[in-house]
C-alpha positions as CSV (number, residue, x, y, z in Angstrom):
1,X,-15.4,-75.0,-9.5
2,X,-18.6,-77.1,-9.4
3,X,-21.3,-74.6,-8.5
4,X,-22.3,-71.2,-9.8
5,X,-21.7,-69.5,-6.5
6,X,-18.1,-70.9,-6.2
7,X,-16.0,-67.8,-6.7
8,X,-12.4,-67.1,-6.3
9,X,-11.1,-63.6,-5.4
10,X,-7.6,-62.4,-4.8
11,X,-5.7,-59.1,-4.8
12,X,-2.0,-58.3,-5.2
13,X,0.2,-55.3,-5.7
14,X,3.1,-55.4,-8.1
15,X,5.5,-53.2,-10.0
16,X,5.4,-53.4,-13.7
17,X,5.9,-51.6,-17.0
18,X,3.2,-49.0,-17.9
19,X,3.1,-50.3,-21.4
20,X,2.2,-53.9,-20.4
21,X,-1.5,-53.6,-19.8
22,X,-2.1,-57.1,-18.5
23,X,0.0,-59.7,-16.8
24,X,1.3,-62.6,-18.9
25,X,-1.4,-65.0,-17.6
26,X,-4.2,-62.8,-18.7
27,X,-2.5,-61.9,-21.9
28,X,-2.4,-65.5,-22.9
29,X,-6.1,-65.9,-22.1
30,X,-7.0,-62.8,-24.2
31,X,-4.6,-62.4,-27.1
32,X,-7.1,-60.4,-29.1
33,X,-7.9,-57.7,-26.4
34,X,-5.6,-54.8,-25.8
35,X,-6.1,-51.5,-24.0
36,X,-4.0,-49.0,-25.7
37,X,-1.6,-46.5,-24.0
38,X,-1.8,-42.8,-24.5
39,X,0.5,-39.8,-23.8
40,X,-1.5,-38.9,-20.7
41,X,-0.2,-42.1,-19.1
42,X,3.3,-40.8,-18.9
43,X,2.4,-38.2,-16.4
44,X,1.6,-40.9,-13.8
45,X,4.0,-41.5,-11.1
46,X,5.9,-44.8,-11.5
47,X,6.8,-45.0,-7.8
48,X,3.6,-46.7,-6.8
49,X,2.8,-50.4,-7.3
50,X,-0.2,-51.6,-9.4
51,X,-3.0,-53.5,-7.6
52,X,-4.7,-56.4,-9.4
53,X,-8.0,-57.9,-8.3
54,X,-9.9,-60.8,-10.0
55,X,-13.3,-62.3,-9.6
56,X,-14.1,-65.5,-11.5
57,X,-17.3,-67.5,-11.4
58,X,-18.9,-70.4,-13.2
59,X,-22.4,-69.5,-14.6
60,X,-25.1,-71.6,-16.1
61,X,-26.0,-69.4,-19.1
62,X,-24.1,-69.2,-22.4
63,X,-22.0,-66.0,-23.2
64,X,-24.5,-64.8,-25.8
65,X,-27.3,-65.1,-23.3
66,X,-25.4,-63.3,-20.6
67,X,-24.0,-60.6,-22.8
68,X,-27.0,-58.1,-22.9
69,X,-27.1,-57.8,-19.2
70,X,-23.5,-58.4,-18.2
71,X,-22.2,-55.8,-20.7
72,X,-24.8,-53.2,-19.6
73,X,-22.1,-51.3,-17.7
74,X,-24.5,-48.5,-16.8
75,X,-26.7,-50.8,-14.8
76,X,-23.7,-52.9,-13.6
77,X,-22.0,-49.8,-12.1
78,X,-25.2,-48.9,-10.3
79,X,-25.7,-52.4,-9.0
80,X,-22.1,-52.4,-7.6
81,X,-22.5,-49.1,-5.8
82,X,-20.5,-46.8,-8.0
83,X,-21.4,-43.1,-8.1
84,X,-23.3,-41.5,-11.0
85,X,-21.1,-39.7,-13.6
86,X,-21.2,-36.3,-15.2
87,X,-19.8,-35.9,-18.7
88,X,-17.7,-32.8,-19.2
89,X,-18.6,-31.4,-22.6
90,X,-15.3,-29.7,-23.4
91,X,-13.9,-32.5,-25.5
92,X,-12.1,-30.4,-28.2
93,X,-8.8,-32.1,-27.4
94,X,-10.2,-35.7,-27.2
95,X,-10.1,-38.1,-30.1
96,X,-11.5,-41.5,-31.0
97,X,-14.6,-41.3,-28.7
98,X,-12.6,-40.5,-25.6
99,X,-14.6,-38.7,-22.9
100,X,-13.8,-36.5,-19.9
101,X,-15.9,-37.5,-16.9
102,X,-16.4,-36.5,-13.3
103,X,-17.9,-38.0,-10.1
104,X,-18.3,-36.6,-6.6
105,X,-16.7,-38.9,-4.0
106,X,-17.0,-37.8,-0.4
107,X,-17.7,-34.3,-1.8
108,X,-14.4,-34.4,-3.7
109,X,-14.6,-33.9,-7.5
110,X,-12.7,-36.7,-9.3
111,X,-12.0,-36.1,-13.0
112,X,-10.7,-38.6,-15.5
113,X,-10.2,-39.3,-19.2
114,X,-11.9,-42.4,-20.3
115,X,-10.7,-44.2,-23.4
116,X,-13.3,-45.8,-25.6
117,X,-14.6,-49.1,-24.3
118,X,-13.2,-52.1,-26.3
119,X,-15.3,-55.2,-26.8
120,X,-15.9,-58.3,-28.9
121,X,-19.4,-59.6,-28.6
122,X,-20.2,-61.8,-26.6
123,X,-16.8,-62.7,-25.2
124,X,-15.0,-59.6,-23.6
125,X,-15.2,-55.9,-22.9
126,X,-12.9,-53.5,-21.1
127,X,-11.9,-49.9,-20.6
128,X,-9.0,-47.8,-19.4
129,X,-9.4,-44.7,-17.2
130,X,-6.7,-42.2,-16.5
131,X,-7.4,-39.8,-13.6
132,X,-6.4,-36.1,-13.4
133,X,-7.6,-35.6,-9.8
134,X,-8.0,-37.8,-6.7
135,X,-5.8,-40.5,-5.2
136,X,-6.0,-43.0,-8.1
137,X,-4.0,-42.6,-11.2
138,X,-5.2,-45.3,-13.5
139,X,-7.9,-48.0,-13.5
140,X,-8.2,-50.8,-16.2
141,X,-11.1,-53.2,-16.3
142,X,-11.5,-56.4,-18.3
143,X,-14.5,-58.8,-18.3
144,X,-14.2,-62.1,-20.2
145,X,-16.9,-64.7,-20.9
146,X,-15.4,-68.1,-21.8
147,X,-17.9,-70.7,-23.0
148,X,-17.7,-74.0,-21.1
149,X,-17.1,-77.3,-22.9
150,X,-20.4,-78.7,-21.6
151,X,-22.3,-75.4,-21.6
152,X,-22.4,-72.4,-19.3
153,X,-19.8,-69.7,-19.0
154,X,-16.7,-69.0,-17.0
155,X,-16.8,-65.3,-16.3
156,X,-13.6,-63.5,-15.2
157,X,-13.6,-59.9,-14.1
158,X,-10.2,-58.2,-13.6
159,X,-9.4,-54.7,-12.3
160,X,-5.9,-53.1,-12.3
161,X,-5.4,-49.9,-10.4
162,X,-2.4,-47.7,-9.8
163,X,-2.3,-44.9,-7.2
164,X,-1.7,-41.3,-8.2
165,X,-1.1,-40.2,-4.6
166,X,0.1,-42.0,-1.5
167,X,-3.5,-42.0,-0.3
168,X,-4.3,-44.4,-3.2
169,X,-2.2,-47.1,-1.4
170,X,-5.0,-47.1,1.2
171,X,-8.1,-46.2,-0.9
172,X,-7.5,-48.7,-3.7
173,X,-7.5,-51.8,-1.4
174,X,-10.4,-50.5,0.6
175,X,-12.7,-49.1,-2.1
176,X,-11.8,-51.4,-5.0
177,X,-10.3,-54.5,-3.5
178,X,-12.8,-54.9,-0.6
179,X,-16.0,-53.0,-1.2
180,X,-16.4,-53.1,-5.0
181,X,-15.1,-56.6,-5.6
182,X,-17.3,-57.9,-2.8
183,X,-20.3,-56.5,-4.7
184,X,-19.1,-57.8,-8.0
185,X,-19.0,-61.3,-6.5
186,X,-22.7,-61.1,-5.9
187,X,-23.8,-59.3,-9.1
188,X,-22.7,-61.7,-11.8
189,X,-24.4,-64.9,-10.3
190,X,-27.6,-62.8,-9.8
191,X,-27.5,-61.8,-13.4
192,X,-27.1,-65.4,-14.4
193,X,-30.2,-66.3,-12.4
194,X,-32.2,-63.5,-14.0
195,X,-31.2,-64.7,-17.5
196,X,-32.3,-68.2,-16.6
197,X,-35.7,-66.8,-15.4
198,X,-36.1,-64.7,-18.5
199,X,-36.0,-61.4,-16.5
200,X,-33.1,-59.7,-18.2
201,X,-34.9,-56.4,-18.9
202,X,-35.4,-55.3,-15.3
203,X,-32.8,-57.1,-13.1
204,X,-34.3,-56.1,-9.8
205,X,-37.7,-54.7,-8.7
206,X,-37.7,-52.0,-6.1
207,X,-40.0,-51.4,-3.2
208,X,-43.0,-49.4,-4.2
209,X,-42.1,-45.7,-4.2
210,X,-45.5,-44.2,-5.0
211,X,-46.6,-41.3,-2.8
212,X,-50.1,-41.3,-1.3
213,X,-51.4,-39.0,-4.1
214,X,-49.5,-41.2,-6.6
215,X,-51.3,-44.3,-5.5
216,X,-54.7,-42.6,-5.8
217,X,-53.8,-41.2,-9.3
218,X,-52.6,-44.6,-10.4
219,X,-55.8,-46.3,-9.2
220,X,-58.0,-43.7,-10.9
221,X,-56.1,-44.0,-14.2
222,X,-56.1,-47.8,-14.2
223,X,-59.9,-47.7,-13.7
224,X,-60.3,-45.4,-16.7
225,X,-58.1,-47.6,-18.8
226,X,-60.1,-50.7,-17.8
227,X,-63.2,-48.8,-19.0
228,X,-61.4,-48.5,-22.4
229,X,-61.4,-52.3,-22.7
230,X,-57.7,-52.9,-22.1
231,X,-57.1,-56.4,-20.7
232,X,-56.8,-56.9,-17.0
233,X,-53.6,-58.9,-17.4
234,X,-52.0,-56.0,-19.4
235,X,-53.1,-53.4,-16.9
236,X,-51.7,-55.5,-14.0
237,X,-48.3,-55.6,-15.7
238,X,-48.5,-51.8,-16.2
239,X,-49.3,-51.3,-12.6
240,X,-46.3,-53.5,-11.5
241,X,-44.0,-51.6,-13.9
242,X,-45.0,-48.3,-12.5
243,X,-44.9,-49.4,-8.8
244,X,-41.8,-51.6,-8.8
245,X,-39.8,-50.9,-12.0
246,X,-36.4,-49.4,-11.5
247,X,-35.4,-45.9,-12.4
248,X,-33.5,-47.0,-15.5
249,X,-36.6,-48.5,-17.0
250,X,-39.1,-45.8,-16.0
251,X,-37.0,-42.9,-17.1
252,X,-37.1,-44.1,-20.7
253,X,-39.7,-46.7,-21.5
254,X,-39.6,-48.1,-25.0
255,X,-43.1,-49.7,-25.6
256,X,-41.9,-52.3,-28.2
257,X,-39.2,-53.5,-25.8
258,X,-41.8,-53.8,-23.0
259,X,-44.2,-55.7,-25.3
260,X,-41.5,-58.2,-26.3
261,X,-40.5,-58.6,-22.6
262,X,-44.1,-59.1,-21.6
263,X,-44.7,-61.4,-24.7
264,X,-47.8,-59.5,-25.7
265,X,-48.9,-57.7,-28.9
266,X,-46.9,-54.6,-29.7
267,X,-49.7,-52.5,-31.1
268,X,-51.9,-53.2,-28.1
269,X,-49.1,-52.3,-25.7
270,X,-48.4,-49.1,-27.6
271,X,-52.0,-48.1,-27.5
272,X,-52.1,-48.7,-23.8
273,X,-49.1,-46.4,-23.3
274,X,-50.8,-43.7,-25.5
275,X,-54.0,-44.0,-23.4
276,X,-52.0,-44.1,-20.1
277,X,-50.2,-40.9,-21.2
278,X,-53.4,-39.2,-21.8
279,X,-54.6,-40.3,-18.4
280,X,-51.6,-38.7,-16.7
281,X,-49.4,-41.8,-16.0
282,X,-46.6,-41.0,-18.5
283,X,-45.1,-38.2,-20.4
284,X,-43.9,-38.3,-24.1
285,X,-40.2,-38.1,-24.7
286,X,-38.7,-37.5,-28.2
287,X,-35.1,-38.4,-28.7
288,X,-32.9,-37.3,-31.6
289,X,-30.4,-40.1,-32.3
290,X,-27.0,-39.7,-33.8
291,X,-26.8,-41.7,-37.1
292,X,-23.3,-42.9,-36.2
293,X,-23.4,-44.0,-32.5
294,X,-27.3,-44.0,-32.4
295,X,-27.3,-42.4,-28.9
296,X,-29.7,-39.7,-27.9
297,X,-28.1,-36.3,-28.4
298,X,-31.2,-34.2,-27.6
299,X,-34.5,-35.0,-25.8
300,X,-37.7,-33.0,-25.9
301,X,-41.2,-33.3,-24.5
302,X,-42.8,-32.1,-27.8
303,X,-41.6,-32.7,-31.3
304,X,-42.0,-29.1,-32.2
305,X,-39.1,-28.2,-29.8
306,X,-36.7,-30.4,-31.8
307,X,-34.1,-28.7,-33.9
308,X,-33.5,-30.5,-37.3
309,X,-29.8,-29.5,-37.4
310,X,-27.9,-30.9,-34.4
311,X,-24.5,-32.2,-33.3
312,X,-23.1,-35.3,-31.6
313,X,-20.3,-34.4,-29.2
314,X,-19.0,-38.0,-29.0
315,X,-18.8,-38.6,-32.8
316,X,-17.9,-34.9,-33.5
317,X,-20.4,-34.8,-36.4
318,X,-23.2,-32.4,-37.5
319,X,-26.3,-34.0,-38.9
320,X,-29.9,-33.3,-39.9
321,X,-32.5,-35.3,-38.0
322,X,-34.2,-37.8,-40.3
323,X,-37.7,-38.5,-38.8
324,X,-37.8,-41.8,-40.5
325,X,-35.0,-43.2,-38.4
326,X,-33.2,-40.6,-36.2
327,X,-36.2,-39.4,-34.0
328,X,-37.6,-41.9,-31.5
329,X,-40.6,-41.7,-29.2
330,X,-40.4,-43.2,-25.7
331,X,-42.3,-42.7,-22.5
332,X,-41.3,-41.4,-19.0
333,X,-43.2,-41.9,-15.8
334,X,-45.1,-38.7,-14.8
335,X,-43.6,-37.0,-11.7
336,X,-47.1,-36.8,-10.3
337,X,-47.1,-40.6,-10.0
338,X,-43.6,-41.3,-9.1
339,X,-40.3,-39.5,-9.0
340,X,-37.3,-41.2,-10.7
341,X,-33.7,-40.2,-10.9
342,X,-32.5,-39.6,-14.5
343,X,-28.9,-40.5,-13.6
344,X,-26.1,-42.1,-15.6
345,X,-23.4,-44.4,-14.3
346,X,-21.6,-45.2,-17.5
347,X,-21.5,-43.5,-20.9
348,X,-19.6,-45.8,-23.1
349,X,-20.2,-49.5,-22.5
350,X,-21.3,-52.1,-25.1
351,X,-25.0,-51.7,-24.3
352,X,-24.9,-48.0,-24.8
353,X,-24.4,-48.8,-28.5
354,X,-25.8,-52.4,-28.8
355,X,-25.7,-52.3,-32.6
356,X,-21.9,-52.2,-32.4
357,X,-20.7,-55.8,-32.1
358,X,-17.0,-55.1,-31.8
359,X,-14.9,-52.0,-31.1
360,X,-11.1,-52.0,-31.0
361,X,-8.6,-49.1,-30.5
362,X,-5.4,-49.8,-32.4
363,X,-2.2,-47.8,-32.0
364,X,-0.3,-46.8,-35.1
365,X,1.1,-49.8,-37.0
366,X,-0.8,-52.3,-34.8
367,X,-2.8,-55.3,-35.9
368,X,-5.3,-57.4,-34.0
369,X,-7.4,-60.5,-34.7
370,X,-10.9,-60.8,-33.2
371,X,-13.6,-63.5,-33.5
372,X,-17.0,-62.1,-32.7
373,X,-20.2,-64.1,-32.8
374,X,-22.5,-62.6,-35.5
375,X,-26.0,-63.0,-36.8
376,X,-26.6,-63.3,-40.5
377,X,-27.1,-59.9,-42.2
378,X,-25.3,-56.8,-43.3
379,X,-22.6,-55.1,-41.2
380,X,-20.1,-52.3,-41.8
381,X,-16.7,-51.5,-40.5
382,X,-16.0,-47.8,-39.9
383,X,-13.7,-45.5,-38.0
384,X,-14.3,-42.0,-36.7
385,X,-12.7,-39.4,-38.9
386,X,-12.2,-41.9,-41.8
387,X,-14.6,-41.3,-44.8
388,X,-16.8,-44.1,-45.8
389,X,-17.0,-47.6,-44.5
390,X,-16.3,-51.3,-45.4
391,X,-19.6,-53.3,-46.0
392,X,-19.6,-56.8,-44.7
393,X,-22.2,-59.5,-45.5
394,X,-22.5,-62.3,-42.9
395,X,-23.5,-65.5,-44.6
396,X,-22.6,-68.9,-43.2
397,X,-22.7,-70.5,-46.7
398,X,-20.7,-68.1,-48.8
399,X,-18.7,-66.2,-46.1
400,X,-15.0,-66.4,-45.5
401,X,-13.7,-67.7,-42.2
402,X,-10.4,-65.7,-41.9
403,X,-9.9,-62.4,-43.5
404,X,-7.3,-59.5,-43.2
405,X,-8.7,-56.0,-43.3
406,X,-6.1,-53.3,-43.7
407,X,-6.9,-49.6,-43.2
408,X,-4.4,-47.3,-44.8
409,X,-4.2,-43.6,-45.9
410,X,-6.4,-44.4,-48.9
411,X,-9.2,-45.5,-46.7
412,X,-11.3,-48.7,-46.7
413,X,-11.1,-51.5,-49.3
414,X,-13.7,-50.8,-52.1
415,X,-15.5,-54.2,-52.2
416,X,-18.0,-55.8,-49.9
417,X,-16.5,-58.7,-48.0
418,X,-18.5,-61.9,-47.2
419,X,-17.8,-63.4,-43.8
420,X,-19.1,-66.3,-41.7
421,X,-21.1,-65.9,-38.4
422,X,-17.9,-66.6,-36.4
423,X,-15.1,-65.2,-38.4
424,X,-11.5,-64.4,-37.6
425,X,-11.1,-60.7,-38.6
426,X,-7.6,-59.3,-38.6
427,X,-7.6,-55.5,-38.3
428,X,-4.4,-53.7,-39.5
429,X,-3.9,-50.1,-38.7
430,X,-1.7,-48.7,-41.5
431,X,-3.0,-45.1,-41.3
432,X,0.0,-43.7,-39.4
433,X,-2.1,-42.7,-36.4
434,X,-4.2,-44.3,-33.7
435,X,-7.5,-45.6,-35.1
436,X,-10.7,-46.9,-33.6
437,X,-12.2,-49.8,-35.5
438,X,-16.0,-50.1,-35.2
439,X,-17.9,-53.1,-36.4
440,X,-21.7,-52.6,-36.4
441,X,-25.0,-53.9,-37.7
442,X,-26.4,-51.6,-40.4
443,X,-30.0,-52.4,-39.7
444,X,-31.7,-50.3,-37.0
445,X,-33.5,-52.1,-34.3
446,X,-37.2,-52.9,-34.9
447,X,-37.8,-52.1,-31.2
448,X,-37.5,-48.4,-31.9
449,X,-40.7,-46.3,-32.4
450,X,-39.7,-43.7,-34.9
451,X,-41.5,-40.3,-35.3
452,X,-42.4,-41.2,-38.9
453,X,-44.1,-44.4,-37.7
454,X,-45.9,-43.0,-34.7
455,X,-47.4,-40.0,-36.6
456,X,-49.1,-42.5,-38.9
457,X,-50.8,-44.3,-36.1
458,X,-54.6,-43.7,-35.6
459,X,-54.6,-43.6,-31.8
460,X,-51.6,-41.2,-31.6
461,X,-53.2,-38.9,-34.2
462,X,-56.5,-38.9,-32.2
463,X,-54.8,-38.1,-28.9
464,X,-51.7,-36.0,-29.6
465,X,-51.9,-34.4,-33.0
466,X,-52.0,-30.8,-31.8
467,X,-49.1,-31.4,-29.4
468,X,-46.6,-32.7,-32.0
469,X,-46.0,-29.8,-34.3
470,X,-46.6,-26.1,-34.2
471,X,-49.4,-24.9,-36.5
472,X,-48.4,-25.0,-40.2
473,X,-45.0,-26.4,-39.3
474,X,-43.7,-28.9,-41.9
475,X,-41.5,-31.9,-41.3
476,X,-40.3,-34.7,-43.6
477,X,-41.3,-38.1,-42.2
478,X,-39.7,-40.4,-44.8
479,X,-41.3,-43.0,-46.9
480,X,-45.0,-43.7,-46.5
481,X,-47.7,-45.5,-48.6
482,X,-50.6,-43.1,-49.4
483,X,-54.0,-44.4,-50.4
484,X,-56.9,-42.4,-51.9
485,X,-60.3,-43.8,-52.2
486,X,-63.5,-42.4,-53.7
487,X,-67.1,-43.8,-53.7
488,X,-68.3,-44.4,-57.3
489,X,-71.7,-42.9,-58.4
490,X,-72.3,-41.0,-55.2
491,X,-73.9,-38.1,-57.1
492,X,-76.3,-40.4,-58.9
493,X,-77.0,-42.1,-55.5
494,X,-78.3,-38.9,-54.0
495,X,-80.5,-38.4,-57.1
496,X,-81.9,-41.9,-57.1
497,X,-82.7,-42.6,-53.4
498,X,-82.8,-39.1,-51.9
499,X,-80.4,-37.0,-49.8
500,X,-81.0,-38.5,-46.4
501,X,-80.6,-42.2,-47.3
502,X,-77.7,-41.4,-49.6
503,X,-76.0,-39.4,-46.9
504,X,-76.4,-42.3,-44.5
505,X,-74.8,-44.7,-47.0
506,X,-71.9,-42.4,-47.5
507,X,-71.3,-42.0,-43.8
508,X,-71.5,-45.8,-43.3
509,X,-68.9,-46.2,-46.1
510,X,-66.6,-43.7,-44.3
511,X,-66.9,-45.6,-41.0
512,X,-66.2,-48.8,-42.7
513,X,-63.1,-47.3,-44.4
514,X,-61.8,-46.0,-41.0
515,X,-62.2,-49.4,-39.4
516,X,-60.5,-51.2,-42.3
517,X,-57.5,-48.8,-42.4
518,X,-57.0,-49.2,-38.6
519,X,-57.3,-53.0,-38.9
520,X,-54.5,-53.0,-41.4
521,X,-52.2,-50.8,-39.3
522,X,-52.8,-47.6,-41.3
523,X,-53.9,-44.1,-40.3
524,X,-57.1,-42.6,-41.6
525,X,-56.1,-39.0,-42.3
526,X,-59.3,-37.3,-43.4
527,X,-62.5,-37.6,-45.4
528,X,-63.0,-35.4,-48.4
529,X,-66.7,-35.5,-49.3
530,X,-67.2,-39.2,-50.1
531,X,-63.4,-39.8,-50.6
532,X,-60.7,-40.7,-48.1
533,X,-57.0,-40.2,-47.5
534,X,-55.0,-42.8,-45.5
535,X,-51.4,-43.6,-44.9
536,X,-49.5,-46.8,-44.2
537,X,-46.0,-47.7,-43.2
538,X,-46.3,-51.0,-45.1
539,X,-47.4,-50.9,-48.8
540,X,-48.9,-54.4,-48.5
541,X,-51.2,-53.3,-45.7
542,X,-52.6,-50.6,-48.0
543,X,-53.5,-53.3,-50.7
544,X,-55.0,-55.5,-48.1
545,X,-57.2,-52.7,-46.7
546,X,-58.3,-51.9,-50.3
547,X,-59.0,-55.5,-51.0
548,X,-61.2,-55.8,-47.9
549,X,-62.9,-52.5,-48.7
550,X,-64.0,-53.9,-52.1
551,X,-65.3,-57.1,-50.6
552,X,-67.1,-55.4,-47.7
553,X,-68.7,-52.5,-49.5
554,X,-69.6,-54.7,-52.5
555,X,-72.2,-56.5,-50.4
556,X,-73.6,-53.3,-48.8
557,X,-76.3,-52.1,-51.1
558,X,-79.4,-50.1,-51.3
559,X,-82.1,-51.7,-53.4
560,X,-79.6,-54.2,-54.7
561,X,-77.1,-51.6,-55.7
562,X,-73.6,-52.6,-54.5
563,X,-71.2,-49.9,-53.6
564,X,-68.0,-49.5,-55.7
565,X,-64.8,-47.8,-54.6
566,X,-62.0,-46.3,-56.7
567,X,-58.5,-46.8,-55.2
568,X,-55.1,-45.2,-55.9
569,X,-52.0,-46.2,-54.0
570,X,-48.4,-44.8,-54.2
571,X,-45.3,-45.0,-52.1
572,X,-42.7,-42.3,-51.5
573,X,-41.4,-39.5,-49.2
574,X,-44.0,-37.4,-47.5
575,X,-44.3,-34.1,-45.6
576,X,-46.4,-33.9,-42.5
577,X,-48.0,-30.6,-41.3
578,X,-50.1,-29.5,-38.3
579,X,-53.1,-28.0,-39.9
580,X,-56.2,-27.1,-37.9
581,X,-54.9,-29.2,-35.0
582,X,-54.7,-32.3,-37.2
583,X,-51.7,-33.9,-38.9
584,X,-52.1,-33.8,-42.6
585,X,-49.8,-35.0,-45.4
586,X,-48.5,-33.1,-48.5
587,X,-46.0,-33.5,-51.3
588,X,-45.6,-35.2,-54.6
589,X,-46.3,-38.7,-53.2
590,X,-49.7,-37.5,-52.0
591,X,-50.5,-35.8,-55.4
592,X,-49.5,-38.9,-57.4
593,X,-51.7,-41.1,-55.2
594,X,-54.6,-38.7,-55.8
595,X,-54.0,-38.8,-59.6
596,X,-53.9,-42.6,-59.6
597,X,-57.2,-42.8,-57.8
598,X,-58.7,-40.7,-60.6
599,X,-57.6,-43.4,-63.1
600,X,-59.5,-46.1,-61.2
601,X,-62.8,-47.3,-62.6
602,X,-64.2,-48.9,-59.4
603,X,-63.8,-52.4,-58.0
604,X,-60.1,-52.2,-59.0
605,X,-56.9,-50.6,-57.7
606,X,-54.4,-48.4,-59.5
607,X,-50.9,-48.7,-58.0
608,X,-47.6,-47.1,-58.9
609,X,-44.5,-49.0,-59.9
610,X,-43.0,-48.1,-56.5
611,X,-45.8,-50.1,-54.7
612,X,-45.4,-53.0,-57.1
613,X,-41.6,-53.1,-56.5
614,X,-42.0,-53.6,-52.7
615,X,-40.8,-57.2,-52.0
616,X,-43.9,-58.1,-49.9
617,X,-46.3,-56.8,-52.5
618,X,-44.4,-58.5,-55.3
619,X,-44.6,-61.9,-53.4
620,X,-48.3,-61.4,-52.4
621,X,-49.8,-60.5,-55.8
622,X,-49.4,-63.9,-57.6
623,X,-51.3,-65.5,-54.7
624,X,-54.0,-62.9,-54.6
625,X,-57.2,-62.9,-56.7
626,X,-56.1,-59.9,-58.8
627,X,-55.0,-59.7,-62.5
628,X,-52.3,-57.1,-63.3
629,X,-52.5,-54.8,-66.3
630,X,-49.3,-52.8,-66.9
631,X,-49.5,-49.4,-68.7
632,X,-47.9,-46.0,-68.8
633,X,-49.7,-42.7,-68.6
634,X,-49.2,-39.0,-68.0
635,X,-50.6,-37.5,-64.8
636,X,-52.2,-34.1,-64.5
637,X,-49.9,-31.6,-63.0
638,X,-46.7,-33.5,-63.8
639,X,-46.1,-32.2,-67.3
640,X,-45.1,-34.6,-70.1
641,X,-43.6,-37.1,-67.8
642,X,-44.8,-40.7,-68.4
643,X,-45.6,-42.8,-65.3
644,X,-45.6,-46.7,-65.3
645,X,-48.7,-47.8,-63.4
646,X,-50.6,-51.1,-62.8
647,X,-54.3,-51.6,-62.7
648,X,-55.4,-54.5,-60.5
649,X,-58.8,-56.1,-61.5
650,X,-60.4,-58.9,-59.6
651,X,-60.3,-62.2,-61.4
652,X,-64.0,-62.8,-60.8
653,X,-64.7,-59.7,-62.9
654,X,-62.2,-60.6,-65.6
655,X,-63.9,-64.0,-66.0
């Protein structure tokens, strides 16, 4: 094949063993992929032949470039004309992430049991479906991406189907062999072209679906956003997204994903979505994510409706929602602007759980070797129902190329294993029962906007504080950096220059602090007299804000009197509460930061050992104009406990 649109397609019917999932030709091409049999298969009638259809095409892009869009089976099923699916929640008899699903075809309910998808990123994925109703008995799918010697990819898509009823002898060639495969022939080259154009996020724009009222509301909201100084280019992209974006994108918009796709600043994009939501273009959507599969198990329009204790049907685990990682904020287009269908076409493909780089279902006593393409970093190998996991460190310099990983009754091997970026991993199932091997990245994506992060953002706090939590409801939001500041000699200032001038200086100081906190990605929580409370997700940003506060306020004086600020900074877990329609912070971390501020003398910072231990802070301090003084002290309200603290004084003062 010489061109990307040169495609071969054929179909055949053959008899064969039910325990031989692929023909010999395909088996030789894919020795590391196997779709397991289950007891349910034996109920299928063996009197009907198996149909096999193949589409193969030469694509310009590399497998790793194609993988995010080609393996998005939810979108692929929609693009190839398949019906939306409904997941049947009675899964008490299902194991290893199997699912029971249903579609309506010509008003006839078709129910099947779907085995877990198996894949090796970025080279292959497949699935086996065994039907309980309808004319088809079994369907197996395998997609393979073979890198070309001179670049590009040869993509092969195989479908095997066996009838359950005689009607399947007619419906399989018509529906799968002709209609579906004809659409598949068009979809993969179109995906390749989208990847080459850098348009992998939204494969195909739709015709504008805005109603007359929706058009007017959109125009009014965009004008209001323009008046808020958002750039015209960013507003035009927002308008195009709303008017022509597909339903998949508009039903769950992740602002950091959009910012990266648009190649614009994340914070500016997020603030635009906040303002657009307040203008009526979007609605907030809070998703509680399962810590294992990381899929949304519950969605709410307000965070106060979320239940901390929840359950994942797929993983069969109960867990408590951790707002630091397991609760994510996204946006959904408002129905008053445009109606979108919140439909699902696939529930288990590789892009449903993109952090999982390989997943393999091994029968009892089986072994299998895979060779995924990995990025450097930390991974883990786990299995549903097996306690613990096996940590893996991907390092091209120190990692091992080939490694055997047995899983027996005692569980996972105890030590961390170093592997290369393209290893040969041999999985051995010695447990005495079928086992699902799951290889996944441990790091959560930085494109997720967590509840802990968003509640510490100034614009969100200004626009949505009262809508997040019920009055006086408390929620743990994970680790934050808390900064207290206080204006030195403010009482003497009132006495020396009078109430009105002193009050003006204090107010100016508070406005300066608000601006500096926002500049360094913090949230100004409240003013307390002439003191302030702010929170930051990043400890270094707190130090930078304090440093700039010293330099800015130090040159603002009244009658040659520079202003001095005391600063205390501590990092630790915090509790957030809706108090008087504002989000406030409480807990030991807040109390310790307040005590540290009381130890400050002015023109310095007092930080805790937890702040100092942050890697970014540790690297920044030797390059910054600050001298460190280590000491230990007891803090009021914490008994006889001694706290290690550091006082940072400016080198110009020390000299």
